[in-house]
N, C-alpha and C positions, 0 to 999 in steps of 0.2 A: 536534188539534194544535192547540197556544193561537193565538190570534189577536193581530196587531200591531195591528189598528184597534177592535174590538169586545171588552172590559172581560169583560162578562157578557151572559148572556140570561137569563130563566126566561117563562115559558108559563101559560097559566090554560086548561086545554080546555073550561071552562067559558062564561067568559066571550069564549075567542079571543083575546084581549090578549095577544098577543106583546111582552114588554117588553124592550129592547135598551139598555147603556151602552155609550159608544162611549167610547175609550182618549183620543184628542186632546184632544177639545174637554169630555168629563167630563160630557156631558151624558148624558139619560135619557131615549127615547122607548118610548111605547106603538103599535105597530101595530096597529090595531083590522080582525077577522072573517079572524082569521089560521085556515085551516085546517089541523086537526091532521097531515094528513101534511106540508102545506107546512112544521110544525114539525120533526116526525122527521127529514124529510130537510136543513134547516137544521144540525140538532144532530149528524148522524151525517157533514156535510159536511167534508170534509179539510180545505178551505178555505173559513171562515165570513166573510171579510171578501167575497171574489166570488161564492157562492152569496147572499149577503146583496144585494149590488148588483144581481145578474140576477135574483133570484126577489122580493124582497120590498118594495128600495125600488120607489118610485113606482108600485109594484103595488098598497097597501094605503094606506087612511088612516091617519094618524099622529096625534099629537099628544105633545107635550113636553111630562116632568116634572116641574114646580120644587117 
């Protein structure tokens, strides 16, 4: 299902970086050391925004990509 808050996301299994682009702000963040299983669950979640808020946000270090 498309998300109203997350425009797109990508995952690099080698670096374990999860890149997320947000709709409202247009900002792009990288979340560090995200395990492959967490990404798989995020990718298959029906409500990606809810999964992100419950399992990724405030659980992994991140940085704003400029």
